[in-house]
C-alpha positions as CSV (number, residue, x, y, z in Angstrom):
1,X,0.1,0.0,-0.1
2,X,1.3,3.4,-0.9
3,X,2.2,5.7,2.2
4,X,0.1,8.7,2.9
5,X,1.3,12.1,2.9
6,X,0.9,14.3,5.7
7,X,-1.6,16.7,3.6
8,X,-3.3,13.2,2.8
9,X,-3.0,11.9,6.4
10,X,-5.0,15.2,7.1
11,X,-7.2,15.4,4.7
12,X,-8.6,11.8,5.2
13,X,-8.2,12.1,9.0
14,X,-11.9,11.6,9.6
15,X,-12.2,8.3,7.7
16,X,-8.7,7.6,9.0
17,X,-10.2,7.5,12.8
18,X,-13.2,5.4,11.8
19,X,-12.5,1.9,13.1
20,X,-14.6,0.4,10.4
21,X,-12.0,2.4,7.7
22,X,-9.0,3.2,9.6
23,X,-5.3,3.7,7.7
24,X,-5.9,0.4,5.2
25,X,-8.9,1.2,4.4
26,X,-8.0,4.9,3.5
27,X,-5.1,3.0,1.8
28,X,-8.1,0.7,-0.1
29,X,-9.8,3.3,-1.4
30,X,-7.1,5.3,-3.0
31,X,-6.2,2.6,-5.0
32,X,-9.1,1.8,-6.4
33,X,-10.7,2.8,-9.4
34,X,-14.4,3.9,-9.9
35,X,-16.1,4.3,-13.7
36,X,-19.0,7.1,-13.7
37,X,-21.3,7.2,-16.6
38,X,-22.7,10.4,-16.7
39,X,-22.1,13.7,-15.0
40,X,-25.0,15.5,-15.1
41,X,-27.5,15.3,-11.7
42,X,-26.9,11.7,-10.4
43,X,-22.7,11.9,-11.4
44,X,-22.3,15.5,-10.0
45,X,-22.6,14.3,-6.4
46,X,-21.3,11.0,-6.7
47,X,-18.1,12.2,-8.5
48,X,-17.7,15.2,-5.9
49,X,-17.8,12.7,-3.2
50,X,-16.2,10.3,-4.7
51,X,-13.2,12.3,-5.3
52,X,-13.3,14.1,-1.7
53,X,-12.7,10.5,-0.5
54,X,-9.9,10.0,-2.3
55,X,-11.2,7.1,-4.8
56,X,-7.4,6.7,-6.6
57,X,-8.8,6.9,-9.9
58,X,-12.1,8.5,-11.2
59,X,-13.6,8.2,-14.8
60,X,-15.7,10.2,-16.7
61,X,-17.7,9.3,-19.4
62,X,-19.9,12.5,-20.8
63,X,-20.4,14.1,-24.2
64,X,-22.8,16.8,-23.5
65,X,-22.5,20.6,-22.6
66,X,-23.7,22.3,-19.7
67,X,-27.2,24.5,-20.4
68,X,-28.9,26.7,-17.9
69,X,-31.4,24.1,-16.9
70,X,-28.7,22.1,-15.6
71,X,-27.7,24.2,-13.0
72,X,-30.6,23.5,-10.8
73,X,-29.5,20.1,-9.8
74,X,-26.3,19.5,-11.7
75,X,-23.7,20.8,-8.8
76,X,-20.8,19.9,-10.3
77,X,-21.3,23.5,-12.5
78,X,-22.0,26.9,-11.6
79,X,-23.7,29.5,-14.2
80,X,-20.5,30.9,-15.3
81,X,-19.9,27.3,-17.0
82,X,-23.0,27.4,-19.4
83,X,-21.8,26.8,-22.8
84,X,-18.8,24.3,-21.9
85,X,-18.4,21.0,-22.1
86,X,-19.4,19.3,-18.9
87,X,-16.3,16.6,-18.8
88,X,-13.5,19.8,-18.6
89,X,-15.8,21.7,-16.7
90,X,-16.0,18.7,-14.3
91,X,-12.2,17.9,-14.7
92,X,-11.6,21.3,-13.6
93,X,-13.5,21.1,-10.4
94,X,-13.3,17.4,-9.4
95,X,-9.2,18.4,-9.4
96,X,-9.0,21.7,-7.7
97,X,-11.6,19.5,-5.1
98,X,-8.8,16.8,-4.9
99,X,-5.1,17.2,-6.4
100,X,-4.5,13.8,-5.3
101,X,-7.3,11.7,-7.4
102,X,-6.5,11.0,-11.0
103,X,-9.2,12.0,-13.3
104,X,-10.0,10.0,-16.4
105,X,-12.4,11.9,-19.0
106,X,-14.1,9.9,-21.7
107,X,-15.6,12.2,-24.2
108,X,-17.6,9.7,-25.9
109,X,-20.7,8.6,-26.6
110,X,-21.1,5.0,-25.1
111,X,-21.6,2.3,-27.7
112,X,-21.9,-1.5,-28.2
113,X,-18.2,-1.7,-29.5
114,X,-16.6,0.7,-27.1
115,X,-18.5,-0.2,-23.7
116,X,-16.5,-3.5,-22.7
117,X,-12.9,-1.8,-23.0
118,X,-13.6,1.1,-21.1
119,X,-15.8,-0.9,-18.3
120,X,-12.6,-3.4,-17.6
121,X,-10.7,-0.7,-16.5
122,X,-12.4,0.1,-13.8
123,X,-13.2,-2.1,-9.9
124,X,-17.2,-0.2,-10.0
125,X,-19.2,1.2,-12.2
126,X,-21.7,3.9,-11.5
127,X,-24.5,4.5,-13.5
128,X,-25.5,8.1,-13.7
129,X,-27.1,7.7,-17.2
130,X,-31.1,9.3,-18.1
131,X,-31.7,7.0,-20.8
132,X,-32.4,3.2,-21.2
133,X,-30.2,2.5,-24.1
134,X,-27.2,3.4,-21.9
135,X,-28.8,1.7,-18.6
136,X,-28.8,-1.5,-20.9
137,X,-25.6,-1.0,-22.5
138,X,-23.7,-0.5,-18.9
139,X,-25.6,-2.9,-17.2
140,X,-24.5,-5.7,-19.8
141,X,-20.9,-4.7,-19.6
142,X,-20.3,-4.8,-15.9
143,X,-22.3,-7.9,-16.0
144,X,-20.0,-9.6,-18.6
145,X,-16.8,-8.2,-17.1
146,X,-18.1,-9.3,-13.8
147,X,-18.0,-5.7,-12.2
148,X,-20.5,-4.6,-9.7
149,X,-23.2,-1.9,-11.1
150,X,-24.4,0.6,-8.6
151,X,-27.7,2.0,-10.7
152,X,-29.7,4.8,-9.8
153,X,-33.0,7.1,-11.3
154,X,-34.6,9.5,-10.6
155,X,-38.1,11.5,-11.2
156,X,-39.8,14.8,-10.0
157,X,-39.8,13.8,-6.4
158,X,-39.0,10.1,-6.5
159,X,-35.7,8.3,-6.4
160,X,-34.6,4.7,-6.9
161,X,-31.0,2.6,-5.9
162,X,-30.0,-0.7,-6.0
163,X,-26.8,-2.7,-6.5
164,X,-26.3,-4.9,-9.6
165,X,-23.7,-7.5,-8.7
166,X,-23.9,-10.7,-10.5
167,X,-23.7,-13.4,-9.6
168,X,-24.4,-12.6,-6.2
169,X,-28.1,-11.1,-7.2
170,X,-29.6,-9.8,-10.0
171,X,-28.7,-7.4,-13.0
172,X,-31.1,-4.8,-14.7
173,X,-32.4,-7.0,-17.0
174,X,-33.4,-9.6,-14.0
175,X,-35.7,-6.3,-13.1
176,X,-36.6,-5.0,-16.4
177,X,-36.0,-7.6,-19.3
178,X,-37.3,-5.3,-22.4
179,X,-37.0,-1.1,-22.4
180,X,-40.5,0.2,-21.8
181,X,-42.1,1.9,-25.3
182,X,-40.5,4.8,-25.6
183,X,-43.7,6.5,-26.0
184,X,-44.1,5.9,-21.8
185,X,-41.2,7.2,-20.7
186,X,-41.1,10.9,-19.6
187,X,-37.8,12.4,-19.7
188,X,-36.6,14.6,-17.1
189,X,-37.1,17.9,-19.6
190,X,-40.7,16.9,-19.8
191,X,-41.8,15.6,-16.3
192,X,-39.0,17.5,-14.5
193,X,-37.2,16.8,-11.6
194,X,-36.5,18.2,-8.3
195,X,-32.9,19.7,-7.9
196,X,-32.5,18.0,-4.2
197,X,-33.6,14.2,-5.8
198,X,-30.3,13.7,-7.5
199,X,-27.8,15.1,-4.2
200,X,-30.1,12.8,-2.4
201,X,-30.0,9.7,-4.4
202,X,-26.1,10.3,-6.0
203,X,-25.0,10.9,-2.7
204,X,-26.4,6.8,-1.6
205,X,-25.0,5.5,-4.8
206,X,-21.3,7.0,-3.5
207,X,-21.8,5.5,-0.3
208,X,-22.7,1.9,-1.9
209,X,-19.6,2.5,-4.0
210,X,-17.3,3.2,-0.9
211,X,-18.8,0.1,0.9
212,X,-18.5,-2.3,-2.0
213,X,-14.4,-1.2,-2.3
214,X,-14.3,-1.4,1.3
215,X,-16.4,-4.6,2.2
216,X,-18.3,-2.8,4.4
217,X,-21.9,-3.3,5.9
218,X,-24.6,-4.6,3.4
219,X,-24.8,-3.6,0.0
220,X,-27.7,-3.0,-1.6
221,X,-27.4,-6.1,-3.8
222,X,-30.9,-7.6,-4.3
223,X,-32.5,-5.0,-2.9
224,X,-34.1,-2.2,-4.4
225,X,-34.7,1.1,-2.3
226,X,-37.0,3.7,-3.3
227,X,-37.3,7.1,-1.9
228,X,-40.4,9.8,-1.6
229,X,-38.9,13.0,-1.3
230,X,-43.1,13.9,-0.7
231,X,-43.5,12.0,1.8
232,X,-39.8,11.5,3.5
233,X,-40.3,8.0,3.6
234,X,-37.9,4.7,2.3
235,X,-39.2,1.8,0.7
236,X,-37.1,-1.3,0.0
237,X,-38.5,-4.1,-2.3
238,X,-36.4,-7.2,-2.5
239,X,-35.1,-7.9,-6.0
240,X,-34.3,-11.6,-7.5
241,X,-32.3,-12.6,-10.0
242,X,-34.4,-14.3,-12.9
243,X,-33.7,-18.0,-14.1
244,X,-34.4,-16.9,-17.5
245,X,-32.5,-13.6,-17.5
246,X,-31.2,-13.5,-21.1
247,X,-27.8,-12.4,-19.8
248,X,-27.0,-13.7,-16.4
249,X,-30.0,-16.5,-16.3
250,X,-29.2,-19.9,-16.4
251,X,-29.2,-20.2,-20.2
252,X,-28.0,-16.7,-21.2
253,X,-28.1,-15.6,-25.1
254,X,-26.3,-12.2,-24.5
255,X,-22.9,-13.1,-24.7
256,X,-21.7,-9.2,-25.9
257,X,-22.9,-5.6,-25.2
258,X,-25.7,-4.8,-28.0
259,X,-27.1,-1.2,-29.3
260,X,-30.6,-0.7,-28.9
261,X,-32.6,-0.6,-32.1
262,X,-33.8,2.7,-32.5
263,X,-37.0,3.6,-31.1
264,X,-40.0,2.9,-33.6
265,X,-43.0,4.6,-31.8
266,X,-44.3,7.5,-34.1
267,X,-42.4,6.4,-37.2
268,X,-43.1,8.7,-40.3
269,X,-44.8,11.2,-38.7
270,X,-45.2,14.2,-40.4
271,X,-42.8,17.0,-39.6
272,X,-43.4,20.9,-40.3
273,X,-41.1,23.6,-39.5
274,X,-41.5,26.7,-37.1
275,X,-41.0,28.8,-40.5
276,X,-43.3,27.1,-42.2
277,X,-46.1,27.0,-39.4
278,X,-45.8,30.9,-39.1
279,X,-45.8,31.3,-42.9
280,X,-49.3,29.3,-42.5
281,X,-50.4,31.5,-39.5
282,X,-49.3,34.5,-40.8
283,X,-51.6,33.8,-44.3
284,X,-54.4,32.8,-42.1
285,X,-54.8,29.1,-43.2
286,X,-52.9,27.3,-40.9
287,X,-54.9,23.9,-39.2
288,X,-55.6,24.4,-35.3
289,X,-52.5,23.8,-33.1
290,X,-52.7,21.5,-30.8
291,X,-50.2,22.0,-27.4
292,X,-49.9,18.8,-25.4
293,X,-47.7,20.5,-22.5
294,X,-49.0,20.9,-19.1
295,X,-50.8,24.2,-18.0
296,X,-48.0,25.2,-16.5
297,X,-45.8,25.4,-19.1
298,X,-48.4,26.5,-21.4
299,X,-48.8,29.5,-19.0
300,X,-45.2,30.2,-19.6
301,X,-45.1,30.5,-23.5
302,X,-47.6,29.4,-25.9
303,X,-48.0,29.8,-30.1
304,X,-50.8,32.0,-30.8
305,X,-54.3,30.7,-31.0
306,X,-53.3,27.1,-30.2
307,X,-55.2,24.8,-28.3
308,X,-53.9,23.5,-24.7
309,X,-54.5,19.4,-24.6
310,X,-52.1,18.2,-22.1
311,X,-50.5,14.8,-23.1
312,X,-52.2,13.0,-20.1
313,X,-55.8,13.9,-20.8
314,X,-55.3,14.0,-24.6
315,X,-57.6,10.4,-24.9
316,X,-60.5,12.0,-22.6
317,X,-60.4,15.0,-25.1
318,X,-59.7,13.4,-28.2
319,X,-63.4,13.1,-28.5
320,X,-64.1,16.4,-29.2
321,X,-61.9,16.8,-31.9
322,X,-63.2,16.2,-35.8
323,X,-60.9,12.9,-36.8
324,X,-61.0,14.1,-40.7
325,X,-59.7,17.9,-39.6
326,X,-55.8,18.6,-40.1
327,X,-54.0,19.2,-36.6
328,X,-50.4,20.5,-35.9
329,X,-49.2,19.4,-32.7
330,X,-46.4,20.7,-30.7
331,X,-45.1,20.4,-27.2
332,X,-41.6,21.9,-25.2
333,X,-39.2,20.2,-27.8
334,X,-41.1,17.6,-29.5
335,X,-40.9,14.5,-27.6
336,X,-44.6,14.5,-26.5
337,X,-45.6,15.6,-29.5
338,X,-44.8,12.3,-31.4
339,X,-46.4,10.7,-28.4
340,X,-49.4,12.9,-29.0
341,X,-49.2,11.9,-32.7
342,X,-49.2,7.5,-31.7
343,X,-52.2,8.6,-30.1
344,X,-54.2,10.4,-32.3
345,X,-53.2,8.1,-35.3
346,X,-54.5,4.9,-33.1
347,X,-57.7,7.0,-32.7
348,X,-57.9,7.3,-36.6
349,X,-56.9,10.8,-37.1
350,X,-55.2,10.7,-40.3
351,X,-54.1,14.5,-41.5
352,X,-51.5,15.1,-38.5
353,X,-48.0,16.8,-38.2
354,X,-45.9,17.8,-35.6
355,X,-44.0,21.1,-34.7
356,X,-40.1,19.7,-35.1
357,X,-38.7,21.3,-32.3
358,X,-41.4,22.2,-30.4
359,X,-42.6,25.6,-29.1
360,X,-38.8,25.9,-28.4
361,X,-37.7,26.0,-31.8
362,X,-40.4,28.2,-32.3
363,X,-38.8,31.2,-29.8
364,X,-35.6,30.6,-31.2
365,X,-36.4,30.6,-34.7
366,X,-39.7,32.8,-34.7
367,X,-40.1,34.8,-31.5
368,X,-36.9,35.6,-29.8
369,X,-38.9,37.8,-27.2
370,X,-41.0,34.4,-26.0
371,X,-39.4,33.3,-22.9
372,X,-37.8,30.0,-23.1
373,X,-37.7,27.0,-20.2
């Protein structure tokens, strides 16, 4: 084990005096390596606390840039960083926090052809991603590499966390064999998330990482921990291995990571650009514009004369619409419009268009004075 310098002895003294950790445990942390996939809402507290704890080598996978809407929860960054690459800013911030930690910056989008070599370099993997394609990809690589994976997700006031460590417990595919239909999964941009939730759940992820590295306590293997921020209550559900799991079951059929196929829902949905819609509105020739956002969003900004029909209530209000008439569907940035397109198309509506980029594109291209969020 590497001897601690005077600076490191003082820096980690609150760990070292703990009988569960001691000097030997701190040296173990300093000799370990952790890969954090995503440096956003969950990745921010994970990386901050692991770097502060003295993890020897911390890998970050990120390719996004910092948006002002990130600052509400992604505490690695501040307002001065808006527009900068997340990876560069995170590297600088973590290096300032603890110069003794080696920060590996991986500026890439994970895919089947690069995930295995990356995962194999680290002792523990942390999933801080926000999409199902990455979650399945990271899970598969972790199982096939024999690496424990600390998984979590957040939405609005709720969060969940567990540890996948095959063969001691289930993997992600045991719990969710197939990804849900894309139209049923709202993103944080669509549904929102309270800024504190990633802080709570991400801190728990960092705790589970330390427990795994030091062999302390009872890691959340085979246990799914759910948190409801509104009631301030934790619930624990058992999570069991599935004998028929395609990845870690008795007769696995998945032997290497594969990329999920692109979502097929709303294929062929006709698009209309913001400039095209503006031209129709100016000429008085535009079909009815249906806005499927929530009322609180509509109150911030709306296209003139658009009709508010929130997506969650669309099936109820569809009866008030004429299936034979043309409609243009819009939302914030386009995702919910495509879901509305699917619903209405299934209900017999045949003359539908989707505003490409949603009202955000309208504000950017047509009405620069419109409030954006």
